[in-house]
C-alpha positions in Angstrom: -21.3 -40.6 22.2 -23.6 -39.5 19.3 -23.0 -40.8 15.8 -21.7 -37.4 14.8 -19.2 -37.4 17.7 -18.2 -40.9 16.8 -17.5 -39.9 13.2 -15.4 -37.0 14.4 -13.3 -39.3 16.7 -12.8 -41.8 13.9 -11.7 -39.0 11.5 -9.2 -37.8 14.2 -7.8 -41.3 14.4 -7.4 -41.5 10.6 -5.7 -38.1 10.6 -3.2 -39.5 13.2 -2.3 -42.5 11.1 -2.5 -40.8 7.6 1.1 -39.4 7.7 2.5 -43.0 8.1 0.4 -44.2 5.2 1.3 -41.2 3.1 5.0 -41.8 3.7 4.7 -45.1 2.0 2.6 -43.7 -0.9 -0.8 -44.7 0.5 -3.8 -43.1 2.1 -7.1 -44.0 3.8 -10.7 -42.8 3.5 -13.6 -43.4 5.9 -16.4 -45.0 4.0 -19.0 -45.6 6.7 -19.7 -46.4 10.4 -22.5 -48.9 10.8 -24.4 -49.4 14.1 -21.8 -47.2 15.8 -19.6 -50.3 16.0 -18.3 -51.2 12.6 -16.0 -49.0 10.6 -15.5 -49.4 6.8 -12.4 -47.7 5.3 -10.7 -47.8 1.9 -7.0 -48.1 1.8 -5.7 -46.2 -1.3 -2.6 -45.6 -3.4 0.3 -47.9 -2.6 -1.7 -49.5 0.2 -4.0 -51.3 -2.3 -1.2 -53.5 -3.6 0.9 -53.7 -0.4 1.4 -57.3 0.8 1.1 -56.2 4.5 -2.0 -54.1 4.2 -4.1 -56.4 6.4 -1.4 -56.2 9.1 -1.4 -52.4 8.7 -5.2 -52.4 8.9 -5.3 -54.4 12.1 -2.2 -53.2 13.9 -2.2 -49.6 12.9 -5.6 -48.4 11.7 -7.9 -50.5 14.0 -5.7 -49.9 17.1 -5.7 -46.2 16.5 -9.4 -46.0 15.8 -10.1 -47.9 19.0 -7.9 -45.5 21.0 -10.1 -42.6 19.9 -13.4 -44.6 19.9 -13.2 -47.7 22.1 -16.8 -48.8 21.3 -15.7 -49.7 17.7 -15.6 -53.5 17.3 -14.4 -54.0 13.7 -12.5 -52.1 11.0 -12.8 -53.5 7.5 -11.1 -52.4 4.3 -13.5 -52.0 1.4 -11.9 -52.6 -2.0 
């Protein structure tokens, strides 16, 4: 998978999870993909102050991204 294809797949994953974040007043933005393995995102809105945002990041965002792009190893929230 090329870097461009990988970016498209990660964006698809974010589009799948975005409605759930939006329903709680939050959102997510793709910041970067490094070495085709490490994704950096920014949780926004209500997600920035949510006490369970790390659980959302791991259980929701990372799992969904890996479903679309299995080669991704880590997903990190950038403040």
